[in-house]
C-alpha positions in Angstrom: -0.1 -0.1 0.2 2.8 2.5 0.9 5.2 1.7 -1.8 6.2 4.8 -3.8 4.3 5.3 -7.3 6.8 4.3 -10.3 7.3 7.8 -12.0 6.7 7.0 -15.7 4.5 8.7 -18.2 2.5 5.5 -18.9 1.3 5.7 -15.0 1.5 9.1 -13.7 -0.8 10.3 -16.1 -3.5 8.9 -14.7 -3.2 10.6 -11.2 -4.4 14.1 -10.4 -1.3 16.4 -11.3 -2.5 18.8 -8.5 -4.4 18.7 -5.1 -6.3 21.7 -4.6 -4.9 23.9 -2.1 -5.9 24.4 1.8 -7.5 27.8 1.5 -5.1 29.9 3.7 -4.9 33.8 3.7 -3.5 36.7 5.4 -4.7 40.3 5.1 -4.2 43.1 7.4 -2.6 40.8 9.8 -5.8 38.5 9.7 -5.2 34.9 9.1 -7.8 32.3 8.3 -8.6 30.7 11.5 -6.9 27.5 11.8 -10.2 25.9 12.8 -11.4 26.2 9.6 -8.5 24.7 7.6 -6.5 22.0 9.9 -7.2 18.4 8.7 -9.2 16.3 11.4 -6.8 13.6 11.2 -2.7 14.4 11.4 -0.3 12.0 10.6 2.7 12.1 13.3 6.2 11.3 12.3 7.4 10.7 15.9 7.9 6.8 14.5 10.3 7.9 12.0 13.1 7.6 14.9 15.3 5.3 16.5 13.4 4.5 19.3 10.5 3.4 17.4 12.2 1.6 15.0 16.0 0.2 15.1 16.7 1.6 11.6 14.3 4.3 10.8 16.4 5.2 7.1 15.3 1.4 6.5 11.8 2.4 6.6 10.0 3.0 3.4 9.1 6.6 4.8 8.6 8.1 1.2 6.2 5.2 0.5 4.4 5.8 3.5 4.2 9.6 3.3 2.8 9.2 -0.5 0.4 6.4 0.4 -0.9 8.9 3.2 -1.4 11.7 0.9 -3.2 9.7 -1.8 -5.7 8.7 1.0 -6.3 11.9 2.1 -4.3 13.0 4.7 -3.1 16.8 4.4 -1.1 17.2 8.0 1.8 16.1 9.6 3.2 16.5 12.6 7.1 15.9 13.7 9.2 17.5 15.6 13.6 18.4 15.8 13.2 16.1 19.2 12.0 13.1 17.3 15.3 12.3 16.1 15.8 12.0 11.8 11.7 12.7 11.5 12.2 16.1 10.1 14.7 15.0 7.8 12.9 12.0 6.5 9.6 13.6 6.2 11.4 16.3 4.5 13.0 14.2 1.9 9.5 12.3 1.4 7.7 15.6 0.7 10.7 16.7 -1.5 10.6 13.6 -3.7 9.5 14.3 -7.3 6.0 12.7 -7.1 4.9 14.6 -4.0 6.1 17.7 -5.4 4.4 17.3 -8.7 1.3 16.0 -7.6 0.9 17.6 -4.1 1.9 21.3 -4.1 3.2 22.8 -0.5 -0.4 24.4 -0.4 -2.1 21.5 -0.5 -0.7 20.0 2.8 0.2 21.4 6.2 3.3 21.0 8.4 3.5 20.8 12.0 6.2 21.0 13.9 8.0 22.0 17.3 11.0 23.7 19.0 12.4 24.0 22.6 13.0 20.6 23.3 16.3 19.2 22.8 16.9 15.9 25.1 15.1 14.2 27.8 16.8 16.5 30.2 17.6 19.7 27.9 15.3 22.2 27.3 16.0 25.7 25.2 13.1 28.3 24.9 15.4 31.6 24.9 14.3 33.5 21.6 17.8 33.1 20.1 17.2 29.1 20.4 13.9 28.9 19.0 14.6 31.2 16.0 17.6 28.8 15.2 15.2 25.9 15.7 13.0 27.2 13.2 15.5 28.2 10.6 16.7 24.4 10.9 13.6 22.9 10.7 12.9 25.1 7.6 15.9 23.6 5.8 15.3 20.0 6.8 11.6 20.0 5.6 12.4 21.9 2.5 10.1 24.5 2.8 10.0 28.5 3.2 6.7 28.5 6.1 6.0 26.0 8.5 2.0 25.8 9.2 2.4 25.5 13.1 5.0 25.5 15.3 4.4 24.2 19.1 6.6 24.8 22.2 7.4 21.2 22.9 6.2 20.1 26.4 6.0 22.9 28.3 5.8 21.4 31.6 9.4 21.1 32.0 9.8 25.1 31.7 8.8 28.0 33.4 6.1 29.9 32.4 8.2 33.1 31.7 10.4 30.6 29.3 7.2 29.7 27.5 6.2 33.4 26.7 9.8 34.2 25.5 9.3 31.5 23.2 5.5 32.2 22.1 6.8 36.0 21.4 9.9 34.9 19.3 7.0 32.4 17.3 5.0 35.2 16.8 7.8 37.5 15.4 8.7 34.9 13.2 4.9 34.5 12.5 4.9 38.3 11.5 7.9 37.7 9.0 5.9 34.9 7.4 7.9 31.9 8.4 5.4 30.6 10.8 1.6 30.5 10.4 0.2 29.5 13.8 1.9 29.0 17.3 0.8 26.5 19.5 2.1 24.8 22.8 2.0 21.0 23.9 2.6 18.6 26.4 0.9 16.3 29.0 0.0 17.6 32.3 -3.5 19.3 31.2 -3.5 21.5 34.6 0.1 23.1 33.2 -1.5 23.3 29.6 -4.6 25.2 31.1 -2.2 27.3 33.1 -0.1 28.2 30.2 -2.8 29.0 27.8 -4.5 31.5 30.2 -1.1 33.0 31.1 -0.4 33.5 27.4 -3.8 35.2 26.9 -3.3 37.4 30.0 0.3 38.5 29.1 0.1 39.1 25.7 -3.6 39.7 24.9 -3.8 36.9 22.5 -4.9 33.6 22.7 -2.7 30.8 21.4 -3.8 29.2 18.4 -3.3 25.7 19.3 -2.8 23.5 22.4 -1.8 19.9 21.8 -2.6 17.3 24.4 -1.3 13.8 24.2 -2.5 10.7 26.3 -5.5 12.3 28.0 -8.3 11.4 25.9 -8.5 7.4 25.5 -9.6 4.6 27.1 -7.5 5.0 30.1 -7.5 8.7 30.8 -10.2 11.2 29.6 -9.4 13.9 31.7 -9.0 16.4 28.5 -12.6 16.0 27.6 -13.9 17.6 31.2 -13.8 21.3 32.5 -10.2 21.1 33.2 -9.0 20.2 29.8 -10.9 21.4 26.7 -13.4 23.7 28.1 -10.7 25.5 30.2 -8.6 25.7 26.9 -11.4 27.0 25.4 -12.2 29.5 27.9 -8.7 30.7 27.2 -9.5 31.4 23.6 -7.7 28.3 22.2 -8.9 27.5 18.8 -7.9 23.9 18.1 -7.0 21.0 20.6 -5.7 18.0 18.8 -5.7 15.1 20.8 -2.4 12.8 20.4 -1.4 9.1 21.4 -4.9 7.4 21.5 -3.1 4.3 22.7 -1.6 6.1 25.6 2.0 6.2 24.4 1.5 2.3 23.6 0.1 1.2 27.0 -3.2 0.3 25.5 -1.8 -2.3 23.6 -2.5 -6.6 23.7 1.3 -7.0 23.7 2.2 -4.1 26.8 4.2 -1.2 26.6 6.8 -1.3 23.8 10.4 -1.4 24.9 12.8 0.6 23.0 16.2 1.0 22.4 17.0 2.6 25.8 14.8 0.1 27.5 11.3 0.3 29.4 10.4 4.1 29.2 7.0 4.1 30.0 5.8 6.0 33.1 3.2 3.5 34.1 3.3 1.6 37.1 3.2 -2.2 37.3 -0.5 -1.9 38.9 -1.7 -0.1 35.8 -0.1 -2.2 33.6 -1.7 -5.2 35.4 -5.2 -3.6 35.0 -4.7 -3.0 31.4 -3.5 -6.6 31.0 -6.5 -7.6 32.5 -8.8 -5.3 30.0 -6.8 -6.8 27.7 -8.1 -10.5 28.2 -11.5 -9.1 28.7 -11.3 -8.0 24.9 -9.8 -11.2 23.6 -12.6 -13.3 25.2 -14.9 -11.0 23.2 -13.1 -11.5 20.1 -11.2 -8.1 19.9 -8.0 -6.3 20.5 -7.4 -3.8 23.1 -5.6 -1.7 20.6 -8.4 -1.8 17.9 -11.0 -0.9 20.5 -8.8 2.1 22.0 -8.0 3.5 18.4 -11.3 3.6 17.3 -12.9 4.9 20.5 -10.6 7.5 20.7 -10.6 8.8 17.1 -14.4 8.4 16.9 -15.3 10.0 20.2 -12.9 12.8 20.0 -14.5 13.9 16.7 -17.6 14.8 18.8 -16.0 15.6 22.1 -13.3 17.9 20.9 -15.5 19.7 18.3 -15.7 22.8 20.3 -12.0 22.9 19.8 -12.0 21.2 16.6 -12.0 22.1 13.1 -13.6 22.1 9.5 -10.9 21.1 7.6 -11.2 18.6 5.0 -11.2 15.0 6.4 -8.9 12.3 4.8 -11.5 9.7 2.8 -9.4 7.0 3.5 -9.6 6.2 -0.3 -7.0 6.3 -2.9 -7.5 9.6 -4.5 -10.8 10.2 -3.6 -11.1 13.7 -2.4 -13.8 14.2 0.6 -15.0 17.9 1.7 -16.2 18.7 5.4 -19.5 19.6 3.9 -19.8 16.0 2.7 -19.4 14.7 6.2 -22.4 17.2 7.8 -20.3 20.5 7.6 -19.8 20.7 11.6 -16.2 21.0 13.2 -14.4 17.7 14.1 -12.3 16.9 17.0 -8.3 16.8 15.6 -6.7 13.6 16.5 -2.9 12.6 15.8 -2.2 9.1 14.8 1.2 7.9 14.3 2.5 4.7 11.8 5.7 2.9 10.9 4.9 0.7 8.0 2.0 0.0 5.4 0.0 -2.4 7.2 -0.3 0.0 10.3 -1.3 2.8 7.9 -3.6 0.8 6.2 -5.8 -0.6 9.5 -6.0 2.8 10.5 -7.4 4.3 7.3 -10.1 1.5 7.3 -10.8 2.5 11.1 -11.0 6.3 9.7 -13.0 5.7 6.9 -15.6 3.4 8.8 -15.8 6.4 11.4 -16.4 8.8 8.7 -19.1 6.6 7.5 -21.2 7.2 10.3 -21.2 10.9 10.6 -23.9 13.2 9.5 -24.3 12.7 5.6 -21.9 9.5 5.6 -25.1 7.3 4.4 -25.5 9.8 1.2 -21.7 10.2 0.7 -21.4 6.1 0.5 -24.0 5.8 -1.7 -22.9 8.7 -4.1 -19.3 7.0 -4.3 -20.6 3.8 -5.0 -19.5 1.9 -1.7 -21.7 -0.3 0.4 -25.1 1.2 0.8 -25.2 -0.1 4.4 -21.6 1.5 5.3 -23.4 4.1 7.4 -25.4 1.6 9.4 -22.5 -0.8 9.8 -20.5 2.2 11.4 -23.1 3.4 13.7 -23.6 -0.5 14.9 -20.1 -0.8 15.5 -19.8 2.4 17.2 -22.0 0.8 19.8 -20.4 -2.2 20.0 -16.9 -0.3 20.7 -19.0 1.8 23.3 -19.9 -1.2 25.1 -16.4 -2.8 25.3 -15.1 1.0 26.1 -17.3 0.9 29.1 -16.3 -2.5 30.3 -12.5 -1.6 30.2 -13.2 1.4 32.2 -14.9 -0.6 34.8 -12.1 -3.0 35.0 -9.3 -0.1 35.0 -11.2 0.9 38.4 -8.8 3.5 40.3 -6.6 3.7 37.4 -9.2 5.2 35.2 -8.5 9.0 34.6 -5.1 8.6 36.2 -2.3 10.5 35.0 1.6 10.1 36.0 3.8 12.7 36.8 5.4 14.9 34.0 8.3 15.8 34.6 9.4 13.2 37.7 10.0 14.9 40.8 13.6 16.3 41.2 13.9 16.8 37.4 16.7 19.4 36.1 17.0 21.2 32.9 20.6 20.5 32.3 20.9 23.1 29.3 19.9 25.8 31.7 22.1 24.9 34.9 25.3 23.9 33.0 26.1 26.6 30.7 28.8 24.5 28.8 25.8 21.9 27.6 25.0 24.4 24.6 25.9 22.7 21.7 23.4 20.2 19.6 24.5 17.3 17.6 22.1 17.8 14.4 23.4 14.4 13.4 24.4 12.3 16.3 22.2 9.5 17.7 22.0 11.7 21.1 19.6 14.1 19.5 17.5 11.3 18.2 16.2 10.0 21.9 12.6 10.2 22.7 10.4 8.9 25.3 7.9 7.2 22.4 8.6 3.8 22.0 8.7 1.1 19.3 6.1 -1.4 18.3 8.7 -3.5 16.7 10.2 -4.5 19.9 9.8 -6.7 22.8 7.0 -6.1 25.4 7.3 -5.9 29.2 5.9 -8.7 31.0 3.0 -7.4 32.8 2.6 -7.5 36.7 -0.4 -10.0 36.1 0.8 -12.7 33.7 4.1 -13.5 31.7 2.8 -12.8 28.0 4.7 -12.2 24.8 2.9 -11.3 21.8 4.8 -11.3 18.6 2.2 -9.5 16.7 2.9 -5.8 16.0 0.2 -3.1 17.1 -0.7 0.1 15.6 1.8 2.8 17.2 0.8 5.2 20.0 1.3 8.9 18.8 
């Protein structure tokens, strides 16, 4: 599915030569609202790194990106912290077939700045500007659609304020279009969003949260999450990591090159193992239920801070507009894949979810698909919701539990040690990330010794 199309006249002539641009404009300092153009499904490329895969350069990343584009995905999320991710994504987007078929204005690039390694953060104006310049070069573009301050809970409010102000200066120079923040603790995200509105008089455009809306933790949907962010003027709140950084997988949390990174306790993992066994007894995989539940539920729960951007159709070369699925805002989700099977599986799930939206029945009929696709999707939604409820009952005290981020006693080494100022752009030390690989061996749970060779859909 993800192989790169052969670039021969006899084949490329059958493909559309140009995809329509995303309708962005900026007149007199007034930009098109992000909530009207950001696609509701974003391809996360944290998988393009050494901790997800032993050799990310051996992956067919160009084929994956090309296949994602042909199936309607129009936004890619990356970070310089994700090792070679920016380089690999940039090279894929710069390949001849993509350049010819998908102009730069037909998709969005989202990246981050400020996080350098697991214990180094630099939110200074100088470093933010340098980081953006490097991202532009790696991604072969003269502008970035959205830049987040990466993992804001690890730095002070003053540092976040300095970084956001510099990103907005870069925005005014045309190098960045929208500015956001991201991180894990939802209370910190709310604090930062309110601070930025109070100190600058302008709300932050986007706040990305991860692992806070899934089968195990749904606090992002509550008053501490999306409601508070909306009150702070935040336009869009994407939900990332629908599998809880790999926690919600049948084979347990992934273990990458640095060992067991996941912050969950043995007790939480044991509860997840029990929930997975329950799903097995009902002919389902935990990760499949978790993925569909998060994507499908966030479409409606996250709609108040969602977007009217065109959704991915999930079908090759078939465009679909927001009007085709009811015309309302849809909650935005970020998914990550590292091989063609995972991409195909995710696109099938997404297509079924879209079929169940308002207007889905008519759209399926017009496209010549199964005339009962809408009905099947709605029935599948009911089944997933039932199993999700059972999983939450099994989790008990661990439902809505959030681990600490950062750990107690965390020290920013870049801030403390003035000598630590050089970042090796090409060294593996700069390619380490807390996200882990579905290719790796599972951790033995507290409840049973269970090893599953089957690979699951990745976490972010």
